[in-house]
C-alpha positions in Angstrom: -17.0 7.6 20.7 -14.7 5.0 19.3 -15.9 2.0 17.4 -14.5 -1.5 17.5 -13.9 -3.2 14.2 -14.1 -7.0 14.4 -12.1 -8.9 11.8 -12.1 -12.6 10.9 -8.9 -14.4 11.4 -7.8 -17.4 9.4 -5.1 -20.0 10.0 -2.8 -20.7 7.1 -2.2 -24.4 6.5 1.1 -25.5 5.1 0.9 -27.6 2.0 4.3 -29.2 2.1 3.8 -31.2 5.2 6.8 -30.4 7.4 8.8 -27.5 8.5 10.9 -25.5 6.1 14.5 -26.5 6.8 16.1 -26.7 3.3 16.2 -24.6 0.2 14.2 -27.3 -1.6 11.5 -27.2 1.1 11.3 -23.4 0.8 10.9 -23.6 -3.0 8.3 -26.4 -2.7 6.3 -24.2 -0.3 6.5 -21.1 -2.4 5.6 -23.0 -5.6 2.5 -24.5 -3.8 1.0 -21.1 -3.3 -1.0 -19.3 -6.0 0.9 -16.7 -8.0 -1.6 -14.4 -9.6 1.0 -12.9 -11.8 1.5 -16.3 -13.5 -2.1 -17.5 -13.2 -4.7 -14.8 -12.8 -8.1 -15.7 -11.3 -10.6 -17.2 -13.8 -13.0 -14.8 -15.5 -16.2 -14.5 -13.5 -14.6 -16.0 -10.3 -14.9 -14.0 -7.1 -11.7 -12.2 -6.3 -9.8 -13.3 -3.3 -9.0 -9.7 -2.5 -11.5 -7.3 -0.8 -11.3 -3.8 0.5 -14.2 -4.4 2.9 -12.0 -4.7 6.1 -10.0 -1.5 5.4 -13.2 0.3 4.4 -14.8 -0.6 7.8 -11.7 0.5 9.6 -11.6 3.8 7.8 -15.3 4.4 8.5 -14.8 3.7 12.2 -12.0 6.3 12.2 -14.2 8.9 10.5 -12.7 8.5 7.0 -9.6 10.6 7.6 -8.3 9.8 4.2 -10.9 12.0 2.6 -9.4 15.1 4.2 -5.8 14.7 3.0 -5.5 15.5 -0.7 -2.8 13.3 -2.0 -2.2 10.1 -3.9 0.1 7.5 -2.4 1.5 5.1 -5.0 3.0 1.9 -3.7 3.7 -1.6 -4.9 6.4 -3.5 -6.5 6.0 -2.6 -10.2 5.1 0.5 -12.2 5.3 3.2 -9.6 7.4 5.6 -11.8 5.2 5.5 -14.8 2.0 5.6 -12.7 3.2 8.8 -10.9 4.3 10.4 -14.2 0.8 9.7 -15.8 -1.1 10.8 -12.6 1.0 14.0 -12.4 0.4 14.8 -16.1 -3.3 14.3 -15.7 -3.5 16.5 -12.6 -1.3 19.3 -14.1 -3.5 19.2 -17.2 -6.5 19.7 -14.9 -4.9 22.8 -13.5 -3.7 21.3 -10.2 -0.3 22.0 -8.5 1.6 18.7 -8.4 4.6 17.7 -6.5 6.1 14.2 -6.6 8.5 12.7 -4.0 10.5 9.6 -4.7 12.8 7.8 -2.3 15.7 5.5 -3.2 17.2 2.8 -1.0 20.8 2.0 -1.7 22.6 -1.1 -0.6 26.3 -1.4 -0.2 28.7 1.5 -1.1 26.9 2.6 -4.3 24.8 5.7 -4.6 22.0 6.8 -6.8 
């Protein structure tokens, strides 16, 4: 029997007033949003991030992620060093480890 997961939707309000039609308007909009790399949340403040929704979805699907033994490393920074450390830890624990890395090339250059 399939379960339905209800999620709360929110509308994003623009802070700059009008539509983005110029480079300056785009910069103004981007600079009006919170950049947690520049300004992390205050200590003790509730995090704006939550895994609750994805946890409910996975539970409704029968937690398929628990059956597949892998680590998926994604993001914009630190993937190479994270995979190297994780592989070293797992190899040290006696596990077989394989790592797969993809490269995207743009233009005529190659990796």
